[in-house]
C-alpha positions in Angstrom: 31.4 -109.6 35.1 33.4 -107.8 37.8 34.6 -105.3 35.3 31.1 -104.5 34.1 29.9 -104.1 37.7 32.9 -101.8 38.5 32.2 -99.7 35.4 28.5 -99.4 36.2 29.3 -98.4 39.8 31.7 -95.7 38.6 29.2 -94.3 36.2 26.5 -94.3 38.9 28.9 -92.5 41.3 29.7 -89.9 38.7 26.1 -89.3 37.9 25.1 -89.0 41.6 28.3 -87.3 42.8 28.4 -83.8 44.3 27.0 -80.9 42.2 29.2 -78.1 41.1 27.6 -75.7 43.6 27.2 -78.0 46.6 29.7 -76.1 48.7 28.3 -72.8 47.7 24.7 -73.8 48.4 25.8 -75.3 51.8 27.6 -72.1 52.7 24.6 -70.0 51.8 22.5 -72.2 54.1 25.1 -71.8 56.9 25.2 -68.0 56.4 21.6 -67.7 57.9 20.2 -66.8 54.5 16.7 -67.9 53.6 15.3 -68.3 50.1 11.5 -67.9 50.0 9.6 -69.0 47.0 6.5 -70.8 45.5 6.4 -74.0 43.6 4.4 -72.4 40.8 6.8 -69.4 40.4 8.8 -69.5 37.2 11.4 -67.1 38.6 11.9 -69.4 41.6 12.4 -72.3 39.3 14.9 -70.3 37.3 16.7 -69.4 40.5 16.9 -73.1 41.5 18.1 -74.0 38.0 21.1 -71.8 38.4 22.3 -74.2 41.2 21.6 -77.4 39.2 21.7 -80.5 41.3 22.8 -78.4 44.3 19.5 -76.6 44.5 18.3 -79.2 47.1 20.9 -77.8 49.5 19.5 -74.3 49.4 17.7 -72.9 52.5 14.4 -72.9 50.6 11.1 -72.1 52.3 7.9 -72.9 50.4 5.4 -70.1 50.7 2.5 -71.4 48.7 -0.3 -73.7 49.9 -0.8 -76.7 47.6 -3.9 -75.2 46.0 -1.9 -72.0 45.0 -4.5 -69.8 46.7 -2.8 -68.8 49.9 0.5 -68.2 51.6 1.9 -70.4 54.3 1.9 -68.9 57.8 5.7 -68.8 58.0 5.8 -66.6 54.9 2.9 -64.4 56.2 4.9 -64.0 59.4 8.0 -63.1 57.5 6.0 -60.6 55.4 7.1 -62.1 52.1 5.5 -60.0 49.3 7.0 -61.4 46.1 9.0 -64.5 44.9 11.7 -65.2 45.0 12.8 -63.3 48.1 16.2 -63.8 49.6 16.6 -62.7 53.2 20.1 -62.4 54.7 21.5 -62.5 58.2 21.7 -58.7 58.4 17.9 -58.6 57.7 18.3 -57.1 54.2 16.4 -58.7 51.3 16.7 -59.1 47.6 13.7 -60.0 45.5 13.6 -61.5 42.0 16.2 -63.7 40.4 19.6 -62.9 42.0 22.8 -63.8 40.2 25.1 -66.3 41.8 27.7 -63.5 42.0 25.2 -61.4 43.8 24.5 -64.1 46.3 28.2 -64.7 46.8 28.7 -61.0 47.6 25.7 -60.8 50.0 26.6 -64.0 51.9 30.4 -64.0 51.8 30.3 -67.4 50.3 32.9 -68.3 47.6 31.4 -68.9 44.1 33.1 -71.9 42.4 34.8 -71.2 39.1 
């Protein structure tokens, strides 16, 4: 019984362990970068999929109201015109799906191999 419990615990730990891009996503968040998007945006979903399970660590700001009819005040104030929009510490922006290599270059964060 102990062996079965140990095996199940190890499998659960492996399944819930850190994602490949956890460090990268955390570094992006710490670099004062913001990822603006909308829950209904397919390009935003694709951008998140690039990070796999590490997407939850991204500095993501939801811009859509639940009814999809308006933009949240924070995104209005930030003058977000399209999704996804990445805003970097220096004030520059990239819109659309940005490659992981492109994000690494703009943020100075190391992309894992």
